[in-house]
N, C-alpha and C positions, 0 to 999 in steps of 0.2 A: 504493500500500500504506499502510495506517495503522500507524505504528510507535508502540509502547507500552512503557513501563517500569512495572513492578509493584513497590510497596514495601509489605512487611508482615513483621512479626517472626515469624509463624507460616508456616513453609515449606509445610506441608500445604495452607494456604489459597492460597498462590501457585500451587501445583501444580494445585489445583482450577480456579482462574480460567484458567490456561493451557490445561488440558484442555478447558474450555468454548470458549475462543476458537479452538482448533484448527479448529472447524467453520465458522469465518468466514474465507473464502478471501482477503479483502481486509485482514485484520488480522494483525499479526505482533508478537510480544513480543521486543524487542531487548535486554532486560536485566531483572534483578530485584535487589532490595535488601532487607536485613533490618533496617536502621536508618536513621535520618534522614541521617546524615553520608554513609553509603555511597550513599544515594539522590542526594544533591546532586552528589557527585563523578561518579556514573554519568550523570546528566542532562548534566552539562558535557561528558562525553566522547561520548555517544551522540546528544544533541540530538533526542529523540523528539517526536512530535507531541502525545502524551498521556501524562500520569502518572496512575497510580491508586495512591493512598496511604492507609494507615491513619493515624489521628490519634495514637494512643498507640504510640510506638516508642522504642527505646533511643537514647541519645546525643543525638538531636535529634528532637523530635516533629514530626508531620505538619504542624501549623499553621505552626511556624517554618520548616520545610523548604519548605513552599508559599510563604511570604513571600519566602525567598531565591531560589527558582527563578523566581518571577514578576518579581522585580526584575531578574534577569539575562537572562531569556528570557520576555518578556511574551506572545510568540506561542504558547508551550506551554500547552495546556490541562490542568487538573488536576481530577481526580474524587476526592473523598474516599470511602473505603469503610470504614465504621465501625460499631461497635456502640452509638455514643452517639447518641441521638435528641433530647437536650435542645436547646432553641433557642439557648442560648449557644454550644454547641459548633458548631452549624451556622452561626451568625453570625460566629464567629471565622474559620472556614474561608472564608466568603464574603468577609470583609474582607481576608483574606490573599490572595485572588485565585482561589479555586476556582470552577469553572463548574458543578460537579455534586457531589451528595452522595447516596450510596447506602448503605442499611442492609445489614449483613452477613447478616441473616436474610431478605433479600429474594431472589427467584429471580435467578440470574445473568443471565437474559435482560434484566433491567432495567439491569444493568451495560453490556450490549451496546447497549441503547437509549440510554444516557447517552453512550457513546463516540460514537456517530453523531451525537447531538444536539449535543454540545460541539464537534465537528469542524466543524459547520455554524454555529458562533458562536452557538448557543443555550444556555440553561442547562437543567439537568435535576436536579431535586431530588426525591428519593423521596417518594411520597405517604404513606408510612408514617410520615414525620417529623411529629410533633405540634408545630408551631411555635406557641409561646404568646407573645403580646404582653404579657400580664398579668404582674405580678411573681410570682416563685416564692416559696415559703415561706422559703427561705434569704434571698432578697433583702429580704424584709419583716423577718426577725428578726435578721439579722446586720449589724453594722456594717461599714463598708469595711475597717477594720483587721482585724476578725475574719475577713472573707472572705479577705483577703491571708494571714493566718496559716494559715487552713485550706488555701488553695492550696499554701503552702510545706510544710505537714505532708504533704499528698498527694505532694509531690516527694521525700519521705523525709528532709526536714531535721529536726534535733533542735531542741530549745528554745534551746540555746546558739547554734546556727548561725542560727536565725531572729532571735534577739536581735541578733546581729552584723550581719546583713544590713539589719535594719530600724532599727539604731542605737537600740535600746531595751534595758532590762534583761531578764535571764532571768526575773525574778520577774514582770514585766509580761507577758511571753509566757505564763507559767504561769497568770496571772490570766485572760487572754484564753481560754486552752484550757479552763479551768473554766467560764467563761461560755458557750463554744460547747457544751460537754457539756450544760449545763443547759438551753440554749435548744433544742437539737436532740434532747433526751431520750435522750442517749447514756449508756452506762454503762462509763466507764473508758477507759484508753489505747488498748487494742486496738480497741474500738468506734470511738473517734475516728479512729484511722489508717485503718481499713477504710472509714469514711464519707468521709474526706478523699481517699482514693485513688479510690474509686468516683465521686466527684463532681468529680474534678480539673479537668474541662473544662466544668463546669456553673455557673461563677461567675467 
């Protein structure tokens, strides 16, 4: 029997996956988690063969959780189940140790294919993912410091918190924010925060 843990902060999606897997006689879901911390603790307790995890989750994201799980249990196979199709998000999960990556808008049969593939020590990456080797617009336009600040904005940090974390002044952070707005053709604080959150795993 193939044992699986599903981690996703939307319970309805977990329920949908479980319903689909019920038709597979050799697959059983032994646990479910709604955030990364809960996932890690559940894996330590249940020791499943496969973990299916979202990337963006509360407390501990799927990338960090994958890294921790693989360091403790290298034999466990991990499949990302995400809405992010950016090459950087895929690359981060691969580097963390994931063996598969499936888009949430793909048919659930692909997830089942991925489960069987990774169990056979193969990799399975959704063909809907447009992996780009060329530089993205953000990589061309934004400096390393600007990308760092954009990432921290996406994590919900204020200018004061960013300044403290990066050991720079708040006015320097504000200057970087203005430069990002100009380079990305964004209009104000709300636009910047939305952009940063949407692109959180794309840089």
